[in-house]
N, C-alpha and C positions, 0 to 999 in steps of 0.2 A: 488730413485734408490740406490742400494747398491754399494758401491765403490769397493768391492772386491767380487769375486766369490768363495772364499775359506772361511772356518770357518763361514759359515752362520749358525745361531742357528736353530736347528731342535729339537723340543720337541717330544718325543714318550711317550705317556701317557697311563697308564693303568686305565681304569674307574672301578668303583664299588668296590674299595678297601674297605674291611670290610663287604662285603655281605656275604661271607663264607669263611671258612678256605681254600677251594680249590682255590678260587680266590686269597686270600692272599698269598698262597704258590706260585702261578703262577707269581704274580707280583713281588715278591722277587726273584724268579728264573730268570725271564726276566730281572731284574735289574743287578743281579750278572753275569749272563752268556750271557746276550744279550744286546739289544739296548734300553731297556726301561729306561727312565730317570726321569719319573715323575709319580704321581698317584693322583687320586681323591677319597677322603674318603667319604663313606656313613656313617654318624655319628649315625644313628638310627638302624643299622642292626646287626644281631646276632654275627658277628665275628669282630666287631669294636674294642673291647678290644685287641684282638690279633693283629689286623692291627696296632693299635697305638704302641704296644710294638715292633713289627717288624720294624716299621718306625724309632723308636728311636734307635734300634740296627743297622740301616742302614741309617745313617744321609745324605749320598749322594743321597738318593732318596727324591726328592722334593714332598711335599704333599699338596694338596689343598682341598677345600671343594666341594664335589659333592652333590649340593643342591637337595634334593629328595622331590617332591611334587606330584608324580604319581608313581604307581608300586613300592611301598615301604611303610615302616612304619613311623609314625610320632614321633617327639620328645615330643610334648604335648599329654596329654591323650584325648580320645574321648570326654570326658565331657566338655573340654575347646574349642574343634574345632569340634562340631558335624556336621557342614556342609562341612567338609573336609574329614572325615574318618568314617569307620564303627566302630562297637563295639570292633573290634580286633585292633584298632589303625592303620588301613591300609587305604591308599589313593586308589582312583579309579584305576582300572587297564587300563582304557582308557585315553590316553592323550587328545583325542578330547573332550570327556565329561568333563574331569577335566578342560581343558582350557575354555570350555563354561561357566562352573560353576564360575570359577575365574573371568571371564570377566563381566558376567551379574548379579551376586549376591553381593550386597554391604556387606551383612553379611559374606559371604564367603571370601571376600577381607579383612575384618577386621580380621578374624581368620587367614588368610594367612599371614598377617604381623607378627602376633605373632609367628606362627610356623616357619617362616623363621628366625626370630631373635633368637628363641630357638636353631635352627640348628647352627647358627653362634656361639652362646654361648657354645654349646657342643663342637664345634671345638676348641674354645679358652681353654676349660678345659682340652683338651688332652695335652697341653703344647707344641704342635707341631708348628713350624713357619708356618705362613699362606702363602703358595706359590701363590695360585690363587683361583678363584671360577668358577665353571661351574655348569652344571645341568644334572640330570638323564633324559634321553630321550630329552635332550636339551629344557626342558620346561622352563628353566630360560630365554629363549628368548621371551617367551610370553609377549606381551606388558605390562600387569599389573605386572607381576612377575619381568620383567627386570627393570622397573622403581624403584620398591621398593628395588630390589637387589643392584642397584647402590647406593642408599641412605645408605643401610646397609654397603656395601663395604667402603664407604667413612667414616662412623662412626667407623669401625673396622680397618681402615688404610690399606685396601687391594685394590690395584689399577690394578690388572692383572686379566683379565677375558678371557673366551672363547667366541668368536662370530663365529658361524659356517656359512661359505659361501665359494664359489669359486671352489668347488670341481667338479661340474657336468661335464664340458667339458672333463677333463682328465680322470675322472672315467669311463665315458661311452666309451671312446676310448679304455680303457683297458678291459672292461667287459660290454657288452651290454645285459646281461641276465636281465630279469625283467624290460625291458626298460620303459614301461608306468609308473610303480610305481616309478622308479628311476627319470624319468623326472619330475614327479609331486612333489616328495619330494625335489629334487634339486632346483626347481623353487621356492617352498615355502620358503625354508631356504635362498636362495639368496635374496628374497625380505625382509624376517625377518632380515637377516644379514645387508643389507643396512640401514634399519631403526635403527637397534641397533647401527651401526657405527655413525649415525648421533646424536644419544642420548648421545654418550660419548665425542663427540667433545668438546674441551675446558675444559674438566674435569680431564685431567691428567691420564686417564685410558690407559693401554697398552694391546694390544692383538695380537696374531699371524695374519699375513696378510692372510694366507690360513689355513684352517683346513680340514683335509682329514679322511675319515672313515664313514661318514654318509651313503653313498650309498653302502658300502661294509661290513656293520656290519655282523659278523659271517662268512665271506668269505674272510678275509684278510690273505690269504695264502702266502707262501714264493714267488712264482712266481709273484703274484700280487704286493706284497710289494717292491720287487726289481724293477719291471718295473715302479712303481709309483714314487719311489725315483729317478730313472734315469731321469724321465720326468718332475718332479715338477719344478715350477718356483723358481728361486734363491732368495727367500724371506724368512724371518723369518716365520716359518710354524709349524704346529702341526699335527701329526698323532696320532689318538687315537684308542685303541683296548680294547678287553674284554677277556684277556687271562684266561684260566682255567687249573688247574693242570692236569697232565697226570694220576694222581692217584685219580681223582675225582670220586665221587659215580655215580651210574646210574642215580639217580634223578638229581644230579648236571649237569651231562652231557646232560640230556634231556632239562634242563632249558637253557643251553648255548651250543647248539650243534656244534657251530664252535669255541668254546673257545680253544680247545686243538690244532686245526690247527693254531690258532692265536699265541699261546704260542710257537709252533714249529717255526713258522716264525720269532718271536721276538728273539729267541736264535740262529738263523741261522748265521753261519759265512759269508755266501754269502750276507745276508742282511746287516750285519755290514760292509762288504767291500763296499757295494754299497753306504752307507752313506758317507764314506770317498771319494770314487771315485767321487761322485756328488759334492763334495765341502762343505758338511754340517758337522757341529759339534754337536754332541749330547749335548743338553742343557736342561734347564728348564725355566720356566716363568720369573725367575729373570734375565735371559740373554737377554731377548727381548729388542729391541731397542725402546727408547722412542720418536719415530717419529710419530706424528698424521697425519692421512690422511687429505689432504687439500681439 
């Protein structure tokens, strides 16, 4: 239990930093003008160099590794990881198929370890402080990947990670659209989250007690975000979003149709006021309390 109901750390994170210039601009705008306090960097994507430059120009923005093993590009060439990528160095677009491959194929798992280390190494070469590690489409919580990720985190001295769980009840009270798929997704990640929490016990890892965003991806508008913050448990928590610049191209807008709404929510004065009124303090992973679940 927390001793005080004020100044409780709340991370508001922008995922997919480095994916495109439109995403990069949105994350920096939401940090300067709004409530975004943290970002997760995709080290293999087209706009990563710009993202690193922007992060160094904005040192108050905490940046972690967004480990990408699906729906993205690889660090290693296809010739070194032929069971993970196609000839264009792209991972599978299906989290389910990728997860099955990583679980059942010993060859794929060997390649997976090398690719994950390569992404950790790429983050190190940016020169940015290592805030935390999470994963694109949360595939980092896959049992094979999570176990390997923990070993890499320990080797690189990173002890703060995202474990997605605990959102389902509150999220469905706020928005019951697409109820069957939300129920299924929420139950799966609650089960995975419980397993991940057991894996980190006694190893000194720190993670937010609750993580919000899974069931509302692309629909985190101002009204939803205000109501969410008002009703969240008073624990160290994270809300993640996928903001997109208002000047994004038509193609970028099609790829992330809810991103501009999410940006508008993140820069809303009403949202900022709701954070303060609820007793939270905008923070990053370094502010989380090192209390392990018993």
